[in-house]
N, C-alpha and C positions, 0 to 999 in steps of 0.2 A: 648848320650841319652837325650831325651827331654820328659818332662811330660805334658807340656801345649800347645805344637804345634806339628804338623806333617809336615814333609818335603817330597815333592814329585817332580818327574820329569815327568810331564804329556805329554811333547812333546819335540822335538829337540830344544835345546837352550832356553827352558822355565823352570824356577824353580818355585815351588809353595810352599807357607808357609800357612798352615791352622791352625788358632787358634782353640784349642781343649779343651775348658772348658765348655762343653755343659750344665752342671748343673748350672753354673754361667752365662749362656748366653754369654760366652766368655769375661766376665769382665776382664779388663787389670790390673792384679796385677803385682808387680815388677818382680816376677819369670817369668811370661809370657813375659814381656817386655825384660828381660835379654836374654831369649831364642830366641825371635824374633830378637833382636839386633845381637846376635851371628850368627844366620842363615843368616841374611842379609850380614854380613861381609864375611861369607864363600862364598855366591853366588857372591859377588862383586869381589872376587879374582879368581873365576872360569871362565876360558875363554869359557867353554862349556855352560855357562848360559849367555844369552844376555838380557833377560827380566824376571822380577820377578812378580808373582801374589800373592797377599795377599787375603785370604778369611777366612770365618768362616764356618757356616753351614746354613741350610735353615731357622732356627728360628732366628739366630742372627749372624751378622758380628761381632759386639761387642757392648754390651749394656751399655758401659761406663767404667770408671775406677772402680777398686774394692774399694767400699766405706769403707769396713771393715778395710782396711789398713790405711785409713786417718781419721777415726772417732775420735781417741783420740789424734791426732797430733796438736801441737801448731804451731804458725807461725815460731818459731825458729826450731822446728822439721822439718818443711816443707822445710827449707833452705837446709838441708842435703838430705832429701828424694827427694825433687824437683830438686835439681841441678843435681843429678845423672840421674834422668829420663830426664831432659831437655837436657843433653848431648846426650842422645840416640835419642830424638826428633830431635835435630840439625843434627845428622847423617842422619836421614831420609830426611831432607831438602836438603842435599848435596849429596844424594845417586847417584852414577855415572851411574846406569843403569835404564831404564824405569821401573816404578812400576805401576801395574794395580791392583785396588781393585775390587774384585768380591763380591758384596754385596747382601745379602738376609736378610729379617727380620729386626730386630732392629739394627740400626746404630746410637747410641746416645752418647753424651758426648765425652769421649776420643775415642770411636769407630768412631764417625763422624770425629774427628780430625785426626785419623789415616787414614781414607779413603781420606780425603782432602789432606793429606800429599803425597798421591800417585799422579801420573801424569794423570791417567785416571780412571774412575769408570764405571763399567758395573753393572747394578742393576737388580735384579729380580723384577717382578711386586708387590711383597709383601714387598719390602724394605721400611723402614721408617727412615727418617733422622731428627736429632734434637740435640739441646744443652740445656738440661734441668737442668743444674747446679744451676740455680737461685732458684729452689725449695728447695735446700739444703743451701741456703744463701751463696753460693759461685758463682764463674763464671768460664767460660772456661779458661784454663791456658796453653794449648799446641797448640795455633793457632786458637782456635775456634772463636775468635772475628776477627782476622786479615784475615785468609783465607776465612772464611764464607762471610765477607763483600766484599771481592774481587770477590767472586764467584757469589753471588746473589744480591749484592747491599746493601746500607746502610739500607733502610727501612725494607726490609725483614729480614736482619740480626738482626736488633733491635727487631723485633717481635719474632724471634726465641730465642734469648738470654734473652730478658727481660720478655717475656710473655710465653715462653716455647712452641711456636708453633712447631709442628712436620710436616714435609713434607712427602707426599706420594711419591712413586717412580716417578709417572708421573709429579707431581708438581716439584720435584727435577730436572727432565729432562727439563721441560719447563723453569725453572729459570737458567739453565746452570750449575747445580751442578754435574750432571752425564752425561756421553756420550750417553748412550742408556739404554732403559728398555726392557727386554725380558721376556718371560714366565719363571716361576719358575724353570721348569725342564731343562732350557737351559742356565741359567745365568753363570754357571761356564764354560760350553762348549764354550759359546760365548766369555768369557773373555780369555780363552786359544786360541781361534781362533785369537782374536785381538793380543794377545801376539806373536803368531806365525808370524803374518803379520809384526809386528815390528821387530821381530828377524831375518827376512829375509833381513833386510837392513844392510848397512855397519856399523859395530859397532862404529868406531870413529866418523863418521858423525852423527850417532844417539845420541851419547853422547854430542857432541858439540851443536847439534840442541836443545836437551833438556835443556842444560845450557842456551842457548840464550833465549829460551822461558821463563824460570824462571827469567832471568834478567829483562824481561819486567815488572815484578811486583816489582822490586827493584830499577831500575835506571830511571833517566829522559830519555826522548826519544832520545836526542842527544847521551847520553852515551850508551844507549842500542844499537843504530845503530852502534856506534864504535865497541862495543863488537861483534855484529853480523858480521861486516865486517872483523874483525881480524880472527874470527873463520872460515869464508868463505874462506879467503885466505889461512889459515893454512891447510885446507883440500886438497888444490892443491899440497901439499908436501907428501901426503900419497900414498902408493901403491894401496890402495883400490880405490882411485879416478881414477888412470890410468886403473885399472881393470874395473871399472864401465863404463868409456867411451869406452873402447875397446869392452866390452861385448855388449854394446848398438849398436855400429856400426856394430858388427859382427852378431847381432840378436841372441845371445846366453845368457843363464843365467850366471850371474856373480858368481865368487867364491871369497868370502871375506877372507882376512887374518887378518883383525883387525889391520892393520898397515898402 
């Protein structure tokens, strides 16, 4: 049983986790993050799920972390509170299956960090992205400086973090923060369609390709190319590779085993 999230199966091979604290604009308290973490672990172990979608509601994906939990904490308190949460953030960073964020409304602070931790973002035309922590005399602490700078560049990241600039959905698309912007009534549908498209691909190849792309942000080019090459060669040992080639030559749809 969960109190702060809803878990759905909207399509074959697609799992969906919906943040469900509407009165708090889906602010990320620890209980919500614990439930989210547990649901992600469950989907990771489920072979009938190949892609996971994270979403909120039309008004907010997540309007940030729950400030009430941190209001009275000292630096020492945050070491315990923060380390537990950071282990959960690190799990997101290494999640084995593709993650798609379906974002509408406010996507701020920890909510923006959660969306950026995903592999792709589909946004409604009402979505707004920002890192407003500076107004509370703190700063992003779960990737908001690092992922944002990689996504939109140094200058804009500085303005968003230091001056609190909030991007509209179309601005976020133009700067490369999101994949696509769609009408409000279609944002979740389009995210599910994208998830279905990814889910039709061979699972092992999808996982290794995701890992290789992420390594591009962590490794020097030469090291990244070595990682890519090894993963490429590895896929030639899978049953799915043989099925993919055979299906292509026979002009039939492939049947993946995930092996």
